[in-house]
C-alpha positions as semicolon CSV with decimal commas, in nm:
position;residue;x (nm);y (nm);z (nm)
1;M;-0,563;-4,843;-0,107
2;S;-0,503;-4,654;0,215
3;F;-0,187;-4,470;0,310
4;R;-0,118;-4,731;0,579
5;D;-0,129;-4,999;0,307
6;L;0,121;-4,797;0,108
7;E;0,344;-4,756;0,411
8;Q;0,344;-5,131;0,477
9;I;0,409;-5,226;0,115
10;K;0,718;-5,013;0,072
11;A;0,834;-4,852;0,394
12;P;1,028;-4,560;0,243
13;H;1,324;-4,433;0,440
14;T;1,425;-4,117;0,255
15;D;1,235;-3,823;0,109
16;D;1,317;-3,945;-0,242
17;D;1,178;-4,290;-0,155
18;W;0,854;-4,129;-0,033
19;L;0,822;-3,919;-0,348
20;Q;0,883;-4,225;-0,565
21;A;0,623;-4,428;-0,371
22;L;0,364;-4,148;-0,397
23;E;0,423;-4,137;-0,773
24;E;0,426;-4,516;-0,820
25;Y;0,092;-4,559;-0,643
26;A;-0,060;-4,243;-0,796
27;V;-0,142;-4,099;-0,454
28;Q;-0,356;-3,788;-0,501
29;F;-0,356;-3,652;-0,145
30;V;-0,157;-3,694;0,175
31;V;-0,253;-3,609;0,534
32;L;0,054;-3,552;0,751
33;S;0,128;-3,462;1,110
34;Q;0,315;-3,133;1,144
35;S;0,524;-3,274;1,430
36;Q;0,577;-3,640;1,335
37;D;0,615;-3,594;0,958
38;D;0,795;-3,260;0,956
39;K;1,067;-3,369;0,711
40;L;0,815;-3,498;0,458
41;V;0,601;-3,185;0,505
42;K;0,901;-2,968;0,418
43;T;0,985;-3,189;0,120
44;L;0,633;-3,170;-0,024
45;Q;0,626;-2,792;0,031
46;R;0,926;-2,769;-0,205
47;Q;0,773;-2,994;-0,473
48;T;0,607;-2,825;-0,770
49;G;0,363;-3,115;-0,813
50;W;0,211;-3,081;-0,465
51;S;0,028;-2,801;-0,286
52;A;-0,098;-2,760;0,069
53;D;-0,480;-2,762;0,059
54;F;-0,508;-2,725;0,437
55;E;-0,249;-2,639;0,698
56;G;-0,321;-2,625;1,069
57;D;-0,119;-2,635;1,390
58;E;-0,122;-3,016;1,402
59;S;-0,168;-3,136;1,045
60;V;-0,135;-3,051;0,679
61;I;-0,316;-3,194;0,376
62;F;-0,131;-3,192;0,046
63;I;-0,300;-3,253;-0,287
64;R;-0,130;-3,345;-0,609
65;S;-0,147;-3,056;-0,853
66;A;-0,356;-3,124;-1,163
67;Q;-0,146;-3,198;-1,466
68;K;-0,232;-3,032;-1,793
69;G;-0,500;-3,233;-1,973
70;K;-0,568;-3,463;-1,676
71;R;-0,832;-3,450;-1,405
C-alpha cells in the first residue's frame, strides 16, 4: 500500500489523525516535504516512536523506531 493510498482511504485532518492512521496501517517510513508538510514534520520530530533517517533542505524521511523484540 502506498502513502497516496493511505491518504485517500482516510484523509486525516489533524496531527493526531495522521499518527493514528500511521499506526493503524503499520506504516514503517514516511517521506515528507519540508515546506508542504511542515506541521507533520514537527509532530513526528516530537514522537518517540519515529526518527529522522534523512533530512535535507526539501524533504525528510522518518522511520518507525524498532520496538523491543520486533524487527
